C-alpha positions in Angstrom: 32.3 3.6 36.1 29.0 2.7 34.4 30.8 2.5 31.0 33.4 0.1 32.5 30.6 -2.0 33.9 28.9 -2.1 30.4 32.1 -3.1 28.7 32.7 -5.8 31.3 29.1 -7.1 30.8 29.7 -7.3 27.1 32.9 -9.2 27.5 31.2 -11.6 29.9 28.4 -12.1 27.4 30.8 -12.8 24.6 32.7 -15.3 26.7 29.4 -17.1 27.5 28.4 -17.2 23.8 31.8 -18.6 22.8 31.5 -21.3 25.4 28.1 -22.2 24.2 29.3 -22.4 20.6 32.0 -24.9 21.6 29.6 -27.0 23.7 27.3 -27.8 20.8 28.8 -29.1 17.6 27.6 -31.5 14.9 29.2 -34.8 15.4 28.9 -36.6 12.1 30.2 -33.8 9.8 33.0 -33.1 12.3 34.0 -36.8 12.3 34.2 -36.8 8.5 36.2 -33.6 8.5 38.7 -35.2 11.0 38.8 -38.3 8.7 40.0 -35.8 6.0 42.9 -34.7 8.2 43.7 -38.3 9.2 43.9 -39.3 5.5 46.3 -36.4 4.9 48.4 -37.4 7.9 48.5 -41.0 6.6 49.6 -39.8 3.2 52.5 -38.1 4.8 53.5 -41.3 6.7 53.4 -43.4 3.5 55.4 -40.7 1.6 58.1 -40.9 4.2 58.5 -44.7 3.9 61.1 -46.6 1.8 60.7 -45.3 -1.8 61.3 -48.8 -3.2 58.7 -50.5 -0.9 55.0 -50.9 -1.2 51.9 -53.0 -0.3 51.0 -55.5 -3.0 51.2 -53.9 -6.4 50.9 -50.4 -5.0 54.0 -48.4 -4.1 54.1 -46.3 -0.9 54.1 -43.1 -3.1 51.0 -44.3 -4.9 49.2 -45.2 -1.6 50.0 -41.7 -0.3 48.5 -40.2 -3.5 45.3 -42.3 -3.0 45.1 -41.2 0.6 44.9 -37.6 -0.6 42.2 -38.6 -3.0 40.3 -40.3 -0.2 40.7 -37.0 1.8 39.0 -35.2 -1.1 36.0 -37.5 -0.9 35.8 -36.9 2.9 36.1 -33.1 2.3 33.3 -33.2 -0.2 31.0 -35.2 2.1 31.4 -33.2 5.3 30.3 -29.9 3.7 27.5 -31.5 1.8 26.2 -33.3 4.9 26.4 -30.2 7.1 24.4 -28.1 4.6 21.8 -30.9 4.1 21.3 -31.1 7.8 21.4 -27.3 8.1 24.1 -27.5 10.8 26.8 -25.4 9.2 28.8 -23.5 11.8 32.0 -21.4 12.2 33.5 -24.3 14.1 33.0 -26.7 11.2 34.5 -24.2 8.7 37.6 -23.6 10.8 38.1 -27.4 11.5 37.6 -28.1 7.8 40.3 -25.6 6.8 42.8 -26.9 9.4 42.3 -30.4 8.0 42.6 -29.1 4.5 46.0 -27.6 5.2 47.2 -31.0 6.2 45.6 -33.0 3.4 45.8 -30.6 0.5 48.7 -28.4 1.5 51.4 -30.3 3.4 50.7 -33.8 2.2 50.9 -33.2 -1.6 54.0 -30.9 -1.2 55.8 -33.4 1.0 54.9 -36.3 -1.4 56.2 -34.3 -4.4 59.4 -33.5 -2.4 60.1 -37.1 -1.6 59.4 -38.4 -5.1 61.7 -35.8 -6.7 64.4 -36.3 -4.1 64.3 -40.1 -4.8 64.2 -39.9 -8.5 66.5 -37.0 -9.1 69.0 -38.3 -6.6 69.3 -41.5 -8.7 69.6 -39.4 -11.9 72.9 -37.7 -10.8 72.3 -34.2 -11.9 75.4 -32.0 -11.8 73.9 -29.0 -10.0 72.1 -30.9 -7.3 72.0 -28.1 -4.8 70.2 -25.7 -7.1 67.6 -28.4 -7.9 67.0 -29.2 -4.3 66.5 -25.5 -3.5 64.2 -25.0 -6.4 62.1 -28.1 -5.4 62.0 -26.9 -1.8 60.9 -23.4 -2.9 58.1 -24.8 -5.1 56.9 -27.0 -2.2 57.1 -24.1 0.3 55.3 -21.7 -2.1 52.5 -24.4 -2.6 52.0 -24.8 1.1 52.0 -21.0 1.7 49.4 -20.3 -1.1 47.2 -23.2 0.1 47.1 -21.7 3.6 46.4 -18.2 2.2 43.6 -19.7 0.0 41.9 -21.4 2.9 42.2 -18.4 5.2 40.7 -16.2 2.5 37.9 -18.7 1.9 37.0 -18.6 5.6 36.7 -14.8 5.5 34.7 -14.6 2.3 32.6 -17.7 2.5 28.8 -17.6 2.9 26.9 -20.4 4.5 24.0 -20.0 2.1 23.8 -23.0 -0.3 23.1 -20.7 -3.3 26.5 -19.0 -2.8 28.3 -22.3 -3.4 28.1 -22.3 -7.2 31.6 -21.3 -7.9 35.0 -20.6 -6.1 37.3 -17.6 -6.4 40.7 -19.1 -7.0 41.6 -22.8 -7.6 40.2 -24.9 -4.7 42.9 -26.6 -2.7 41.6 -30.2 -3.3 41.8 -29.6 -7.1 45.4 -28.1 -6.7 46.4 -31.2 -4.7 44.7 -33.4 -7.3 47.0 -32.0 -10.0 50.1 -33.0 -8.1 49.0 -36.4 -6.7 47.4 -37.5 -10.0 50.7 -37.1 -11.8 52.5 -39.0 -9.0 50.0 -41.8 -9.2 50.3 -41.9 -13.0 54.1 -42.0 -12.6 53.9 -44.9 -10.1 51.2 -47.0 -11.7 51.0 -46.3 -15.5 54.7 -45.7 -16.3 55.9 -49.2 -15.3 53.5 -50.7 -17.8 55.1 -48.4 -20.5 58.6 -49.5 -19.5 57.8 -53.1 -20.2 56.9 -52.2 -23.8 59.1 -49.3 -24.7 62.1 -48.2 -22.6 62.7 -45.0 -24.5 59.1 -43.8 -24.1 59.3 -44.6 -20.4 62.4 -42.5 -20.0 60.8 -39.6 -21.9 57.6 -39.7 -19.9 59.3 -39.9 -16.6 61.7 -37.0 -17.4 58.7 -34.9 -18.5 56.7 -35.7 -15.3 59.7 -35.0 -13.0 60.5 -31.7 -14.7 56.9 -30.7 -14.7 56.0 -31.4 -11.1 57.7 -28.4 -9.4 56.6 -26.1 -12.2 53.0 -27.3 -11.8 53.2 -26.8 -8.0 54.2 -23.2 -8.6 51.5 -22.8 -11.2 48.6 -24.2 -9.1 50.0 -22.2 -6.1 49.4 -19.0 -8.1 46.0 -20.1 -9.2 44.9 -20.8 -5.7 45.5 -17.2 -4.6 44.3 -15.7 -7.9 40.8 -14.2 -8.5 40.0 -16.6 -11.3 36.5 -18.1 -10.8 36.2 -21.9 -10.9 32.8 -23.7 -11.0 31.5 -25.9 -8.3 31.3 -29.2 -10.2 28.8 -30.9 -8.0 26.4 -28.0 -7.8 26.7 -26.8 -11.4 26.9 -30.0 -13.4 25.5 -32.9 -11.3 23.0 -31.5 -8.8 19.4 -30.9 -9.9 17.8 -31.6 -13.2 20.2 -31.8 -16.1 19.9 -32.8 -19.8 20.1 -36.4 -20.8 23.4 -35.8 -22.6 24.9 -34.7 -19.3 24.2 -38.2 -17.9 25.9 -39.8 -20.9 29.0 -37.7 -20.4 29.2 -38.6 -16.8 28.8 -42.3 -17.5 31.5 -42.2 -20.2 33.8 -40.4 -17.7 33.2 -43.1 -15.1 33.8 -45.9 -17.5 37.1 -44.2 -18.6 38.1 -43.7 -14.9 37.4 -47.4 -14.2 39.4 -48.5 -17.3 42.3 -46.1 -17.0 42.3 -44.8 -13.4 45.6 -43.0 -13.3 45.2 -41.3 -16.7 41.6 -40.3 -15.8 42.8 -38.6 -12.6 45.4 -36.6 -14.5 42.9 -35.7 -17.2 40.2 -34.6 -14.8 42.3 -32.5 -12.5 44.5 -30.9 -15.1 41.6 -30.0 -17.3 39.7 -28.5 -14.4 42.7 -26.4 -13.3 43.4 -25.1 -16.8 39.8 -24.7 -18.0 39.1 -21.4 -16.2 42.5 -20.0 -17.2 41.8 -20.6 -20.8 38.3 -19.2 -20.5 39.5 -16.1 -18.8 42.2 -15.6 -21.5 39.6 -16.1 -24.2 37.1 -13.5 -22.8 39.8 -11.0 -21.9 42.1 -11.2 -24.9 40.0 -12.5 -27.8 36.6 -11.1 -27.0 37.9 -7.6 -26.2 40.0 -7.5 -29.4 37.8 -6.6 -32.4 40.6 -7.7 -34.8 40.6 -11.2 -33.4 36.8 -11.7 -33.4 35.9 -10.4 -36.8 34.5 -13.2 -38.8 33.4 -12.5 -42.4 29.7 -12.9 -42.8 28.5 -15.2 -45.5 25.7 -14.0 -47.7 22.9 -16.4 -48.0 21.3 -16.6 -51.4 17.6 -16.3 -51.4 
């Protein structure tokens, strides 16, 4: 009997602690996190609209892509604000992951699915059923790996700011950026190419449409991999950096302002592939003595 009373007291204490945790939350970071999820939901709404419609010079597909980019900004701000105010909590982490599943899991996959269905449906491929199944499989694999990546991050994450210098596996915002940046480039930059060169437009469009599902599968694997990716803000921007770092950032901002769609593709694709190339270099070339032997030049004295 005393043991049962002790266990009942422990359960009662745990229930009181859980109720207390839910009663006190940080309002501003939570609102920004919810904004992240709302942007992802809005991206899904625009992706499901008429493919030939748009607002002004922006197509609905392009607006959906930019809503995912806006969700990335909100995702970056909520964590930064919570750590600056020292108000990180398990509730905030769980809420952030739930919103990330919508914005960086479901929204990019659904957007890719609608773009490919629209374009490939007009192209008239012979084996349409196989293509539809493959595209659906790529989208489903992407969503599944994004959910696994976020769940693993919640288990392994540490609230200490010093632990946020790198990520294990490709972060879900970067994976979503690879997909939506190509769609934005397809919707905004390619029409300008079509006015100048129809053959170049057809070649670029075919390359993007064929690459999208393969890239979705590729970034899905990278999200659940153990490849380490740097935290760009903490490693390259935060704190004291060399003057050359400021020049590189300014040049990148100028390029982004001048060619926004191309800059988005360049930034996200380079980030996703950089750690893979680095891991291949250190595992294959550095460990192979035949590949790293360089003849030493004798210096005349």
